[in-house]
Each structure stands twice: as structure tokens, then as C-alpha cells.
N, CA, C and O of each residue as an XYZ file, in Angstrom:
240
protein
N     -53.003     57.067     39.462
C     -51.551     57.219     39.603
C     -50.857     55.861     39.549
O     -49.845     55.689     38.869
N     -51.421     54.906     40.275
C     -50.769     53.603     40.315
C     -50.867     52.894     38.966
O     -49.980     52.120     38.605
N     -51.962     53.160     38.209
C     -52.097     52.513     36.903
C     -51.046     53.045     35.932
O     -50.485     52.276     35.151
N     -50.771     54.348     35.969
C     -49.751     54.901     35.080
C     -48.371     54.382     35.480
O     -47.526     54.148     34.616
N     -48.139     54.204     36.753
C     -46.870     53.643     37.206
C     -46.747     52.192     36.738
O     -45.668     51.742     36.352
N     -47.866     51.470     36.777
C     -47.873     50.084     36.313
C     -47.561     50.023     34.817
O     -46.791     49.172     34.372
N     -48.168     50.935     34.040
C     -47.910     50.985     32.592
C     -46.435     51.301     32.336
O     -45.801     50.700     31.467
N     -45.902     52.247     33.102
C     -44.490     52.604     32.952
C     -43.599     51.405     33.267
O     -42.618     51.146     32.571
N     -43.955     50.677     34.325
C     -43.169     49.510     34.717
C     -43.210     48.445     33.623
O     -42.183     47.872     33.262
N     -44.418     48.185     33.099
C     -44.565     47.181     32.036
C     -43.785     47.610     30.796
O     -43.102     46.796     30.175
N     -43.889     48.896     30.436
C     -43.171     49.398     29.265
C     -41.663     49.282     29.472
O     -40.925     48.916     28.558
N     -41.217     49.602     30.696
C     -39.785     49.519     30.990
C     -39.298     48.076     30.928
O     -38.173     47.812     30.505
N     -40.150     47.144     31.350
C     -39.775     45.731     31.289
C     -39.833     45.195     29.861
O     -39.017     44.360     29.472
N     -40.798     45.675     29.085
C     -40.994     45.149     27.738
C     -40.009     45.732     26.733
O     -39.645     45.065     25.764
N     -39.577     46.964     26.954
C     -38.748     47.655     25.962
C     -37.472     46.889     25.600
O     -37.205     46.715     24.410
N     -36.672     46.422     26.564
C     -35.461     45.682     26.187
C     -35.769     44.410     25.409
O     -35.050     44.058     24.474
N     -36.850     43.717     25.800
C     -37.207     42.482     25.104
C     -37.613     42.780     23.665
O     -37.210     42.074     22.741
N     -38.417     43.835     23.478
C     -38.836     44.210     22.121
C     -37.640     44.663     21.295
O     -37.527     44.323     20.118
N     -36.755     45.427     21.910
C     -35.558     45.903     21.220
C     -34.686     44.722     20.800
O     -34.196     44.662     19.672
N     -34.504     43.795     21.721
C     -33.703     42.612     21.439
C     -34.328     41.787     20.321
O     -33.628     41.309     19.428
N     -35.650     41.623     20.372
C     -36.347     40.865     19.330
C     -36.206     41.554     17.978
O     -35.993     40.896     16.960
N     -36.327     42.890     17.969
C     -36.185     43.633     16.717
C     -34.783     43.502     16.141
O     -34.618     43.266     14.945
N     -33.783     43.655     16.986
C     -32.394     43.526     16.540
C     -32.132     42.104     16.044
O     -31.468     41.900     15.028
N     -32.665     41.126     16.778
C     -32.494     39.737     16.364
C     -33.121     39.460     15.015
O     -32.552     38.745     14.191
N     -34.316     40.039     14.788
C     -34.983     39.835     13.504
C     -34.207     40.483     12.370
O     -34.100     39.916     11.283
N     -33.662     41.679     12.622
C     -32.878     42.370     11.593
C     -31.618     41.573     11.265
O     -31.273     41.392     10.098
N     -30.939     41.102     12.305
C     -29.709     40.322     12.105
C     -30.024     39.031     11.355
O     -29.301     38.646     10.437
N     -31.117     38.362     11.757
C     -31.504     37.125     11.080
C     -31.854     37.400      9.623
O     -31.493     36.623      8.739
N     -32.556     38.505      9.367
C     -32.907     38.859      7.989
C     -31.671     39.126      7.151
O     -31.583     38.674      6.010
N     -30.720     39.853      7.706
C     -29.474     40.136      6.986
C     -28.694     38.853      6.738
O     -28.128     38.663      5.662
N     -28.664     37.966      7.745
C     -27.935     36.713      7.606
C     -28.558     35.843      6.524
O     -27.851     35.260      5.702
N     -29.909     35.758      6.528
C     -30.603     34.950      5.520
C     -30.385     35.552      4.135
O     -30.181     34.824      3.163
N     -30.429     36.889      4.047
C     -30.212     37.565      2.771
C     -28.799     37.302      2.269
O     -28.598     37.035      1.084
N     -27.819     37.376      3.169
C     -26.434     37.117      2.811
C     -26.267     35.673      2.348
O     -25.568     35.394      1.374
N     -26.924     34.761      3.067
C     -26.867     33.348      2.712
C     -27.453     33.128      1.326
O     -26.870     32.424      0.501
N     -28.620     33.739      1.072
C     -29.274     33.596     -0.226
C     -28.402     34.161     -1.330
O     -28.222     33.523     -2.367
N     -27.854     35.361     -1.118
C     -27.058     35.996     -2.160
C     -25.775     35.204     -2.400
O     -25.314     35.113     -3.538
N     -25.195     34.633     -1.353
C     -23.978     33.845     -1.542
C     -24.297     32.555     -2.289
O     -23.498     32.094     -3.104
N     -25.472     31.968     -2.012
C     -25.879     30.766     -2.744
C     -26.078     31.100     -4.212
O     -25.617     30.367     -5.087
N     -26.771     32.217     -4.488
C     -26.996     32.610     -5.879
C     -25.679     32.917     -6.571
O     -25.491     32.523     -7.722
N     -24.761     33.609     -5.905
C     -23.500     33.958     -6.552
C     -22.663     32.709     -6.805
O     -22.001     32.609     -7.837
N     -22.686     31.748     -5.867
C     -21.928     30.524     -6.127
C     -22.559     29.722     -7.248
O     -21.855     29.077     -8.025
N     -23.903     29.756     -7.340
C     -24.578     29.056     -8.436
C     -24.207     29.678     -9.775
O     -23.933     28.966    -10.741
N     -24.199     31.017     -9.832
C     -23.845     31.717    -11.074
C     -22.394     31.421    -11.444
O     -22.089     31.162    -12.608
N     -21.502     31.459    -10.458
C     -20.086     31.166    -10.713
C     -19.930     29.726    -11.195
O     -19.157     29.450    -12.113
N     -20.677     28.806    -10.563
C     -20.613     27.399    -10.953
C     -21.077     27.219    -12.392
O     -20.441     26.505    -13.168
N     -22.189     27.868    -12.751
C     -22.704     27.762    -14.121
C     -21.701     28.361    -15.100
O     -21.417     27.776    -16.145
N     -21.161     29.545    -14.751
C     -20.219     30.219    -15.643
C     -18.955     29.388    -15.829
O     -18.485     29.207    -16.952
N     -18.403     28.883    -14.723
C     -17.169     28.096    -14.781
C     -17.418     26.789    -15.529
O     -16.590     26.358    -16.331
N     -18.572     26.157    -15.259
C     -18.901     24.917    -15.960
C     -19.040     25.145    -17.452
O     -18.567     24.339    -18.253
N     -19.687     26.240    -17.833
C     -19.856     26.580    -19.245
C     -18.503     26.878    -19.876
O     -18.221     26.452    -20.996
N     -17.663     27.623    -19.141
C     -16.336     27.972    -19.643
C     -15.502     26.709    -19.854
O     -14.825     26.568    -20.872
N     -15.557     25.793    -18.883
C     -14.805     24.549    -19.012
C     -15.328     23.711    -20.167
O     -14.554     23.078    -20.885
N     -16.649     23.711    -20.345
C     -17.247     22.959    -21.447
C     -16.792     23.529    -22.787
O     -16.441     22.780    -23.699
N     -16.801     24.855    -22.903
C     -16.368     25.493    -24.146
C     -14.885     25.218    -24.396
O     -14.477     24.947    -25.525
N     -14.097     25.290    -23.348
C     -12.662     25.065    -23.486
C     -12.404     23.619    -23.898
O     -11.542     23.348    -24.734
N     -13.164     22.686    -23.302
C     -12.994     21.282    -23.655
C     -13.406     21.001    -25.089
O     -12.858     20.108    -25.736
N     -14.373     21.764    -25.586
C     -14.841     21.561    -26.952
C     -13.804     22.054    -27.955
O     -13.597     21.437    -29.000
N     -13.150     23.176    -27.627
C     -12.220     23.764    -28.582
C     -10.824     23.158    -28.490
O     -10.123     23.035    -29.495
N     -10.426     22.780    -27.272
C      -9.057     22.258    -27.120
C      -9.126     20.783    -26.807
O      -8.091     20.138    -26.639
């Protein structure tokens, strides 16, 4: 009986920490993904704008 109560106590103590760690990992993953995608989109925009300016400078 006392061992099952001990397991319940440990699970009750561990659950919020595990939940918090899981949420933190998801948030960090989304943030890193957003950061990566924003870097890629700015790189693509930079290449496109640079190419456009180069073409415009060549013609005009």
C-alpha cells in the first residue's frame, strides 16, 4: 500500500515538471522553426531584390 502511495506521490510531483518540459520543448521547437523560416524568407527576399536591382541597373 505504501509503495503505491509513494509511486502516486512521485508521479504527482513529476507530472508538472514533465509537462512543463514538454511545453518548453514544443515552444522552443516552434521558435527555432520560425527563426529558421524567417531567415530563409529574408535570404530569398534579399536574393530576389538584389537580382531585381541588378537587372534594373543593367537596363536603366
